[in-house]
N, C-alpha and C positions, 0 to 999 in steps of 0.2 A: 504494500500500500504506500502511496506517495504522500508525503507530509502536506497538509493543507497550507502551511506557511511558505511553501516553495514558490517564490515569485521573482520577477525581474522587472525593471523599469528603465526606459530610455527617454530621450527627449520628446518622442512622439506617441509612445504607447506604454502600457503596462500589461504584463501577463502573469498569470498564476494558474496552478493546477488544483482542482477541487473535485472530489468524487469521480476521478478518472477523466474529467473534461478539462481541456486547456481553455482558459478564458483569456481573451485578447481584447483590450479596450483602447481605442484611440483617444488621446487626450483632447480636451475641448479646443476648438478652433484650429484643428489640424488641417494644413494644406498638404496634400500628398502628391509629390512629384516622383519621378523615377528614382532619384537619389534617396529620398525618404523611404520609399517602398523597399528598395534593396536593403537598406539598413535595418528596418523593422523585421524583414524576413530573415536576414542573417542572424539577428539577435534571437529571434524566436527559435530558429533551428538549433543554435548553440544551446539555448535554454532547455530545449527538449532532449538534447543528448541522445539522438537517434531513436527516441521513443515515439511511437505513433499515438495520436489522440484524436478524438472528435474535438472540433474547435468551435467555440462560441465567440464570434467576432462582433464586438459592439462598435458599430460605425457611426454612432450618434455624434461623436466629436468631430467628424470630418466636415469641413466647410467647402473643400474643393479637392478634386482628384483629376489628374490629367490622363490622357489616353495611354501614354507610355506606362504610367504607374498601374492603370487598370489591367493592361495586357500582361505586365510582369506579375502582378498579384494573381491573375487568373491561372497562370502556369506555375511559376516558382512559389507563389504564395500558398500553394496547396501541398507543398512537400511536407511529408510526415503527418499529414492530416488524413484521418479516416473519412471525415465528412465535415462540412462547414455550415453553421447556422449564422447567417448575417442578421444582426439585430439592429433595427433602425427605427426612426420615427416615421410618421406617415407623410412627411413633406420632402425635403431635399434629399435626405439619405435614401428614401424609397426610390426616388427617381434615379439616383446614382447606382443603387444596387440592382434595380431592374435592368438598367443599361448594361451593367457589369455581367449579369446572368445571361442576358440575351445576346450581347455582342461579343464579349470576351470569352465566354464559355469556359468556366473553370474546369479543371481536370479531375475533380472529385465531386461526389454528390454535394450540392450546395443549394440551400433554400433561404429565402428572405422572410423575416418575421418582424412583427411589431409588438408581439406579446412574448415576454421573456419565458414564461412557463411553456409555451408552445415550442419555442426554440429548444429548450432543455429536453422536453419530451422527444423531439425529433432526434437529438443527439444521443439519447439513451439507447436508441436502437442500434448504435454503432459501438457500444461499450463491449 
């Protein structure tokens, strides 16, 4: 069993493991470009230490994301992920996430949610 206190934080995001799920939360007012996307993915992969997890990705802090970052996250952002639940609000992040799901086509099962419990229930199927 992985300790609940296992966590990591960088300039743009924080992540932790709880009940077998990796929680990934973008900080408030995050503008994601390719450089930022590459850094957060590299930090997450190092943090996971070659362990695969279902990922709860809270996108509500993102205020903008460019095409290069979306494309990178759709492919490399799914490394070591069994599945991804994108958590967002019903306004800007929903538009960004829908675009991400339809255009960038992530490489692992990925769904968008606005209700946290629904996202967690989805991920429990991948434990």
